[in-house]
C-alpha positions in Angstrom: 42.0 8.2 -21.0 42.7 8.7 -17.3 40.0 8.4 -15.1 36.1 7.2 -14.5 33.6 9.2 -15.0 32.3 10.4 -11.4 28.6 10.6 -11.7 28.3 7.5 -14.5 26.6 4.2 -13.1 29.4 2.0 -14.7 32.9 3.9 -14.6 33.3 4.1 -18.2 36.4 5.9 -19.2 36.1 9.7 -20.4 39.5 11.4 -22.8 41.9 13.6 -21.0 41.0 17.4 -20.9 43.8 18.5 -24.0 44.7 22.3 -23.3 45.2 23.0 -27.4 41.7 22.4 -27.4 39.6 25.0 -28.9 37.7 26.6 -25.8 33.7 26.7 -26.6 32.6 30.2 -27.7 29.7 31.5 -26.0 27.2 33.9 -27.4 28.5 37.6 -27.0 25.8 39.6 -24.7 24.7 43.0 -24.7 26.0 46.2 -22.1 22.4 44.9 -20.5 23.3 41.6 -19.9 20.7 40.2 -22.2 21.5 38.1 -25.7 21.1 39.8 -28.7 17.6 39.2 -30.5 18.9 38.6 -33.6 19.3 35.5 -34.8 19.9 34.4 -30.7 18.8 31.1 -29.5 15.7 30.7 -27.6 15.2 28.0 -24.8 12.2 26.5 -25.1 9.8 26.3 -22.0 9.1 23.3 -19.9 5.6 23.0 -20.3 3.6 20.5 -18.3 5.2 17.6 -19.1 8.6 19.4 -18.6 7.6 19.6 -15.3 6.5 16.7 -14.2 9.8 14.8 -15.9 12.2 17.1 -13.8 9.8 16.4 -10.8 10.2 12.9 -11.1 14.2 12.8 -12.4 14.2 14.6 -8.6 12.3 12.2 -6.9 13.8 9.4 -8.0 17.7 11.0 -7.4 19.8 9.7 -5.0 20.0 12.4 -2.9 16.1 13.1 -2.9 15.9 9.7 -1.4 18.4 10.3 1.8 16.5 13.1 2.0 13.4 11.6 2.8 14.9 8.9 4.6 16.3 11.3 7.2 13.0 12.6 6.9 11.3 9.4 7.8 13.9 9.2 10.8 12.9 12.6 11.9 9.4 11.7 11.3 9.1 8.7 13.7 10.6 10.2 17.0 7.3 12.2 18.1 6.0 8.7 18.5 8.5 8.0 20.9 8.0 11.4 22.6 4.4 11.7 22.7 2.1 9.0 24.1 0.2 7.0 21.2 -3.3 5.9 21.2 -2.9 2.5 19.9 -0.1 1.7 22.6 -1.3 3.5 25.8 -4.8 5.0 25.2 -5.4 5.9 28.9 -2.1 8.3 28.8 -3.6 9.9 25.8 -6.7 10.9 27.7 -4.4 11.9 30.1 -2.5 14.4 28.0 -5.8 15.5 26.8 -6.9 16.3 30.1 -4.0 17.7 31.3 -3.2 20.3 27.9 -6.4 21.4 27.0 -5.2 23.5 23.9 -2.5 21.8 23.3 -3.6 18.2 23.1 -6.3 19.1 20.4 -3.6 20.9 18.1 -1.7 17.4 18.1 -4.9 15.4 17.8 -6.0 17.3 14.6 -2.2 16.8 13.6 -2.1 13.0 14.3 0.7 13.3 16.7 -1.3 10.6 18.9 -1.2 8.3 15.9 2.2 8.8 14.1 3.0 5.8 12.5 -0.5 6.0 10.9 -0.8 9.7 9.9 -1.4 10.8 6.8 1.8 12.9 6.3 4.4 10.0 8.1 2.2 7.6 5.3 2.7 10.6 2.8 6.8 10.4 3.7 7.1 6.4 4.0 5.2 5.8 0.2 7.9 8.8 -1.5 11.1 7.5 -0.2 9.1 4.0 -1.6 8.7 4.9 -4.6 11.9 7.3 -5.4 13.9 3.9 -4.1 11.8 2.1 -7.2 12.6 5.0 -9.6 16.0 5.0 -9.1 16.4 1.1 -8.7 14.8 0.2 -12.4 16.9 2.2 -14.7 20.1 1.5 -12.8 19.2 -1.9 -12.7 18.7 -2.1 -16.7 22.3 -0.5 -17.1 24.0 -2.7 -15.2 22.3 -5.4 -16.9 23.5 -4.2 -20.4 27.0 -3.4 -18.9 27.5 -7.5 -17.3 26.6 -8.2 -21.2 28.8 -6.1 -22.2 32.8 -6.4 -23.4 36.0 -4.9 -21.3 37.3 -1.5 -22.6 39.9 -2.1 -25.2 43.3 -2.1 -24.4 44.1 1.6 -24.0 47.4 3.0 -26.5 49.8 3.9 -23.9 49.9 2.1 -20.8 52.4 4.5 -19.3 50.0 7.0 -18.3 48.1 4.8 -15.5 49.1 4.6 -11.9 49.8 0.6 -11.8 52.1 -0.5 -14.0 54.7 -3.1 -14.8 56.7 -5.1 -17.7 58.6 -8.4 -18.1 59.8 -10.2 -21.1 59.0 -13.5 -22.5 60.4 -16.3 -24.7 56.7 -17.2 -26.0 54.5 -15.9 -28.8 53.0 -12.9 -28.2 49.7 -14.6 -28.3 50.3 -17.4 -26.0 51.8 -15.1 -23.5 48.1 -13.4 -23.3 46.3 -16.5 -23.4 48.4 -17.4 -20.5 47.3 -13.9 -18.8 44.2 -14.9 -19.5 43.9 -17.6 -17.7 45.8 -16.1 -15.0 43.3 -13.7 -14.5 40.1 -15.7 -15.0 40.9 -17.7 -12.2 40.2 -16.5 -8.8 42.9 -15.9 -6.5 41.2 -17.2 -3.2 38.0 -18.7 -5.1 39.5 -21.2 -8.0 36.1 -21.7 -9.0 34.8 -18.4 -8.8 36.2 -16.0 -12.2 37.9 -13.4 -11.0 37.9 -11.0 -13.8 35.9 -10.6 -17.0 38.6 -10.9 -19.9 38.3 -10.0 -23.6 41.6 -11.2 -26.1 42.2 -8.9 -28.7 45.0 -9.1 -32.4 46.2 -5.8 -32.8 47.8 -6.9 -35.4 52.1 -6.8 -36.8 52.1 -9.5 -34.2 51.4 -7.7 -31.2 48.0 -9.3 -29.0 46.4 -7.9 -25.8 44.0 -8.4 -22.8 41.5 -6.5 -21.0 40.3 -7.5 -18.1 37.2 -5.8 -15.9 36.5 -7.1 -12.6 34.0 -5.6 -9.5 30.9 -5.7 -11.4 30.2 -7.1 -7.8 29.7 -3.5 -6.4 27.3 -2.7 -8.1 25.1 -5.9 -8.1 25.7 -5.3 -4.1 24.6 -1.8 -4.7 21.5 -2.5 -5.9 20.8 -5.9 -3.5 21.1 -4.0 -1.1 17.9 -1.3 -2.3 16.1 -3.5 -3.4 16.1 -4.9 0.3 15.8 -1.8 1.8 12.2 -2.1 -0.6 11.6 -5.4 0.1 12.3 -4.2 4.2 9.5 -1.1 3.8 6.9 -3.4 1.9 7.7 -6.3 4.8 7.4 -3.2 7.7 4.4 -1.9 6.1 2.7 -5.4 5.4 3.3 -6.1 9.0 1.9 -2.8 10.1 -1.4 -3.3 8.3 -1.8 -7.2 9.4 -0.4 -7.6 12.8 -1.6 -7.1 16.5 -0.2 -7.5 19.5 -1.9 -8.2 23.2 -1.0 -8.1 27.1 -2.0 -9.8 29.8 -1.2 -10.7 33.5 -2.2 -13.8 34.4 -2.3 -15.3 37.8 -0.9 -18.4 39.0 -4.4 -20.9 38.5 -5.8 -18.4 36.6 -6.3 -18.5 32.5 -7.4 -16.6 29.8 -9.7 -17.0 26.7 -7.4 -15.2 23.3 -10.2 -12.6 22.6 -9.5 -9.4 22.6 -11.5 -8.5 25.8 -9.1 -10.4 27.8 -5.7 -7.9 26.5 -4.8 -4.4 28.1 -3.3 -3.4 26.0 -4.8 -4.7 22.7 -3.5 -2.9 19.4 -3.5 -4.0 15.5 -2.9 -3.1 12.4 -5.4 -1.3 9.8 -6.7 -4.3 7.9 -6.4 -6.7 11.1 -9.9 -8.9 11.5 -11.7 -10.1 14.6 -11.3 -13.7 13.2 -7.8 -13.8 13.3 -7.6 -14.5 16.8 -8.0 -18.5 16.9 -10.3 -19.0 20.1 -7.7 -21.2 22.2 -7.2 -20.5 26.3 -4.0 -20.7 28.0 -4.3 -21.3 32.0 -0.9 -20.8 34.1 -0.3 -23.8 36.5 2.9 -22.6 38.0 6.1 -20.8 37.4 9.2 -21.9 38.5 11.9 -18.9 39.5 15.3 -19.4 40.2 17.6 -16.7 41.9 21.5 -16.8 42.8 21.5 -17.9 46.4 24.3 -15.6 46.9 23.5 -12.2 44.9 19.9 -12.4 44.2 20.0 -12.1 40.7 17.5 -14.1 38.1 18.8 -17.1 37.2 16.1 -18.4 34.7 12.5 -18.3 34.4 9.7 -21.0 33.4 6.1 -20.8 33.4 4.0 -23.9 32.9 1.1 -23.6 31.2 -2.1 -25.6 29.8 -3.5 -24.9 26.7 -6.7 -25.6 25.0 -7.3 -26.0 21.4 -10.4 -25.2 20.1 -11.6 -28.7 19.4 -11.2 -29.0 23.7 -7.8 -31.3 23.0 -5.6 -29.7 26.0 -1.7 -29.8 26.2 1.3 -28.7 28.6 3.6 -26.7 27.7 6.5 -24.1 29.0 7.3 -20.6 28.1 11.0 -19.5 29.2 12.4 -16.0 28.6 13.5 -15.6 24.6 11.7 -18.8 24.1 8.6 -18.2 23.2 5.2 -20.7 22.7 3.6 -20.8 19.0 0.2 -21.2 19.6 -3.1 -20.0 17.3 -0.7 -18.6 14.8 1.5 -16.1 17.3 4.0 -16.0 19.8 3.3 -16.1 23.3 6.3 -14.2 25.2 6.8 -14.3 29.2 7.6 -10.6 29.6 7.6 -10.1 33.4 6.9 -11.9 36.4 5.6 -11.2 40.4 3.7 -11.7 43.0 -0.2 -11.3 43.3 -1.7 -11.3 46.9 -4.7 -13.3 47.5 -6.9 -10.9 49.7 -10.5 -10.2 51.0 -11.7 -6.8 51.8 -15.4 -6.4 54.1 -17.0 -3.4 54.0 -18.6 -1.7 57.5 -21.5 -4.1 57.5 -19.3 -7.2 57.0 -20.4 -7.6 53.5 -17.6 -9.1 51.0 -16.6 -5.7 48.7 -13.7 -7.4 47.2 -11.8 -10.5 47.0 -9.4 -11.7 44.4 -5.7 -11.8 43.8 -4.2 -8.4 42.9 -0.6 -7.9 40.7 2.0 -6.0 42.2 4.9 -4.6 40.7 8.6 -5.5 41.1 10.6 -2.2 42.5 14.3 -4.4 42.8 16.0 -7.7 42.6 14.3 -8.8 45.4 10.8 -8.0 44.3 10.0 -5.2 47.1 6.6 -4.5 45.1 4.4 -1.8 44.9 0.6 -2.3 44.5 -2.9 -0.2 44.5 -6.0 -2.3 46.1 -9.0 -0.4 45.6 -12.6 -1.4 46.5 -15.5 0.0 44.9 -18.2 -1.7 45.8 -18.9 -1.0 49.1 -22.5 -1.0 50.8 -25.1 1.7 52.4 -23.4 4.4 51.5 -20.3 3.8 53.0 -17.1 6.0 51.2 -14.9 4.0 48.6 -11.6 1.9 50.1 -8.0 2.4 48.7 -5.0 0.7 49.7 -2.0 1.5 48.7 1.8 0.3 50.3 3.9 -2.9 49.1 4.4 -6.6 49.4 8.0 -7.8 50.8 8.4 -11.3 49.8 10.9 -12.1 52.5 9.9 -9.2 55.0 12.5 -8.4 57.8 11.9 -5.0 60.5 16.0 -3.3 59.8 14.7 -0.8 62.5 11.3 0.1 64.6 8.7 0.9 62.1 10.9 0.6 59.1 10.8 -3.4 56.6 12.5 -4.3 54.1 13.3 -7.3 51.9 15.9 -9.2 51.9 15.3 -12.2 49.2 13.4 -12.8 46.2 11.1 -15.7 47.4 8.3 -15.4 49.0 10.0 -17.7 52.6 8.2 -14.6 55.0 6.1 -12.1 53.0 4.4 -9.1 54.5 2.8 -6.0 53.2 2.6 -2.5 54.4 -0.1 -1.0 53.5 -1.6 2.5 53.9 -5.6 3.6 54.2 -7.3 5.7 52.3 -11.1 6.3 51.8 -13.1 8.5 49.6 -14.0 8.6 46.1 -11.8 6.4 43.9 -12.9 8.6 40.6 -13.9 5.1 38.3 -16.5 7.1 37.5 -15.4 10.1 35.6 -15.2 8.4 32.1 -10.8 9.5 32.1 -9.3 5.9 32.3 -6.9 5.2 35.2 -3.9 3.4 35.8 -4.6 0.5 38.2 -1.6 0.6 39.8 -1.8 4.4 41.2 -4.6 5.5 43.1 -5.8 9.2 42.4 -5.8 10.6 45.9 -7.3 14.0 45.1 -10.6 13.2 46.5 -9.3 10.4 48.9 -8.4 10.9 52.4 -5.4 9.2 54.3 -6.5 7.5 57.6 -4.7 8.5 60.5 -4.5 7.5 64.0 -4.7 9.4 67.8 -1.2 11.1 67.2 -2.4 12.2 63.5 0.1 9.5 62.2 -0.8 8.1 59.1 -1.8 4.0 59.9 0.6 1.5 58.3 -0.9 -2.2 58.2 1.5 -4.6 58.3 -0.2 -8.2 57.4 0.8 -11.7 56.9 -0.8 -14.6 55.1 -3.3 -15.8 56.8 -4.0 -12.8 59.1 -7.0 -10.4 59.2 -7.2 -7.2 60.0 -9.4 -4.4 61.1 -9.1 -1.4 58.8 -9.5 1.8 60.8 -12.1 4.7 61.0 -15.1 1.6 61.0 -14.2 0.6 56.9 -14.0 -2.6 57.9 -11.7 -5.6 57.8 -8.8 -6.7 55.6 -7.3 -10.4 54.9 -4.4 -11.8 53.2 -5.0 -15.3 52.3 -2.4 -16.6 50.1 1.0 -14.9 47.7 -0.1 -17.1 44.4 2.6 -15.1 41.1 1.6 -14.1 38.2 3.3 -13.5 34.8 2.9 -10.8 32.2 2.8 -12.5 28.1 2.7 -10.9 25.5 0.7 -12.5 22.5 2.3 -11.0 18.9 1.3 -12.0 15.5 3.0 -10.3 12.7 3.6 -12.1 9.5 5.9 -10.4 7.9 9.0 -10.8 10.8 10.7 -13.6 9.2 10.8 -11.3 5.7 12.1 -8.3 7.7 14.8 -10.5 9.0 15.5 -11.8 5.4 15.9 -8.4 3.6 17.9 -6.8 6.8 20.3 -9.7 6.1 20.4 -9.1 2.4 20.5 -5.7 2.8 23.8 -6.2 5.3 25.0 -8.4 2.4 24.6 -5.7 -0.3 26.3 -2.9 1.5 29.0 -5.2 2.7 29.5 -5.9 -1.2 29.2 -2.8 -2.5 31.7 -1.0 0.4 35.0 -3.8 0.0 34.7 -5.3 -3.4 37.4 -3.3 -5.9 36.5 -2.1 -8.9 39.6 -3.1 -11.0 40.5 -3.1 -15.2 43.9 -4.3 -16.2 45.6 -4.3 -19.7 48.5 -6.6 -20.5 49.7 -6.1 -24.1 52.6 -8.3 -25.6 54.6 -7.4 -28.9 57.8 -8.9 -30.2 60.9 -6.9 -30.2 63.3 -6.7 -32.8 65.0 -10.8 -31.7 63.2 -13.5 -30.7 61.6 -11.9 -27.4 58.6 -11.3 -26.5 58.0 -8.0 -24.5 54.9 -7.5 -22.3 53.8 -4.4 -21.0 50.9 -4.1 -18.4 48.9 -1.4 -16.3 45.8 -1.3 -14.2 43.3 1.0 -13.5 40.9 1.3 -10.0 38.1 4.0 -8.8 39.3 5.6 -6.1 42.3 4.6 -3.6 43.1 1.2 -4.1 46.6 0.1 -2.6 45.9 -3.4 -3.6 46.0 -2.7 -7.0 49.4 -2.5 -7.8 50.5 -5.8 -5.7 47.4 -7.1 -8.0 48.6 -6.1 -11.6 52.2 -7.4 -9.9 50.7 -10.9 -9.4 49.4 -11.6 -12.6 52.4 -10.4 -14.3 54.8 -12.8 -12.3 51.9 -16.0 -12.8 52.0 -14.9 -16.7 55.5 -14.6 -17.0 56.8 -17.2 -14.4 57.3 -20.8 -16.5 56.2 -21.9 -19.9 53.0 -24.6 -19.6 51.7 -26.9 -21.6 48.6 -27.3 -23.1 45.6 -27.4 -20.2 48.6 -26.1 -17.7 48.2 -24.6 -14.8 49.8 -21.2 -13.9 51.5 -22.0 -10.6 
C-alpha cells in the first residue's frame, strides 16, 4: 500500500504491484487479427439504454463540464463585439442597413440577441445539468466517507515517505490514547478537531492509532461546485426578471417611472410592466466639486425630490457609488454635464425649438459636444441643425481658437456651426441624438466660402445665416445621467460568489493527510513507538506534522484529563 488512487474521489489505498504476479492472459488471436470463433467471448451491444447511459456519464464528467464552461465563455464573446438589440436598438438597425448581406444572416442565428439565443441557452442549460449530475454522486460518496472510519494501520510503516520512531516508559495503550488526544486537538484551532481517529487493539500487547484529515478539501470542492450552480441559477433568474433604464434629467425637470421615460430600457423575458412602481423623481440641484489646481472631479451630489404613488414627497441625495433605493430599484448617478437652454426661431419668427439640450463632456474641463436639431420649421423652410461645442469657461487662446479653462460655468460660450436641409428624421431609422446626419444637409458659409461659426454667450441672441432665423442662448443648467436597475438576484450572486471563493480556497489549501502510530513492548519495560504519514501529492509539511505529533505524544507523562503540551 503506497499511494492514493488517482481517479478515486476519496483517496483509497491500492496494493502495490507485485513483480512476481502472473500477468493476465489474453485470448489468442489468429493471423487475421480476429478472435477465434469457437468458445470466444462476444461483447454485448450497448443498445439505446446503454448509449444513453454512456452519454449521461460523458455529460457529468469533469472534462465535459470544463469544456462547457470554456464554450460558454466563448459564446459570450459575440455579445461584446456585435451590438445587442436589448441595449442599442439603433446600432442594430444601423448595422442591418450598412451590412445588407451579413446583417440578416447574423439576425437569423441570434447574434443580436446573444444572451437570449437558443444556442447560448442550450450551452447554459447543459452546463447546469452537467454540474448537478456531477455533484449529486460525489456528495453521496463524500457523506459516506465522512461516516466511515480511517483506514487501519498498515503492517509495515517503513515504506511511507514520512516516518518517525521513539520510546516511552508507558504502556502501549496509554501511549496510543495520548497520541489520539494529540491528533484530535487542532494545532491552530483547539476547539476544532484536526483528525478523525480510530484506535486498534492488534493483540499481543500491541496498540495502534490511525488518523485522517483533509475531508475539508473535498467539502470545499463540493461547496465550490454547489456555489457555481447557485451562481448560474442566480444569474439566470436575474436575467429573466431584471429591468434597467437610463434617463437624462435636467436641473429643474423630472421624469416618471415608466418605460417611455427611459432610453434605452431593457428587461428580462418574464418582466411585467406592473413591476414598475409609479413614482416621480425631480432633479433640484447638482453640486459638483473639483480640485482647484488640477480640475479633477472630487464629488458629485444630486439633490432630488421623490414623489411616491400616494402623493407624499421626500427629498434625498444621490452620489457616485451611493445609489438611491426607490420603487424596488436602485437609482445610480452615472454621469453629469451641461444642457444649454436655447430658443430657435425660424425665418417667419415662430419658435421652432425651445428647451435644454444635453451636451456630452469630452475632457476634464467639460468641453462638451452636442447637436441641436430643429425639424419643426414653418413655411416649407429647410430644417436646421446646429453642431458644436460648449465651453463652460471659454477663453480665446488665439484668433478664432477657443478652449475651456475650467469645468465650472464661470464664462460659458457656445461655438456652433450651422447646417440646413433634411435631418433625416422621417426615414424610420433610429438616429443618435448626439450626431448629425450630414448626408442631406448643407453647411452655411460666408461670402469668402468659409464655414460660418457662431459664438454665443448666455443671454445673447444671434441671427442665423442664410435667413434661417435666430438663435438665443437663455441659460446653462446642469443635467445628470441616472441609471435605474432592478435585479432581485444580485444579493444571491454575491453570496454564491463568496461561497465559491471559500470552497475553492479550501479545496486548494486544505492538506489531505493520514498518520499512523503503533506502540508495542520490546523485550523489556520499554514501549517502542513507530509512526508514519502519507499525504496526497507533495506535502512539505507532512514530516514536520508527524514529528510534532510524535514529540507531543512522547514529551511527558500525563495524568487523567491532563492536556498534552
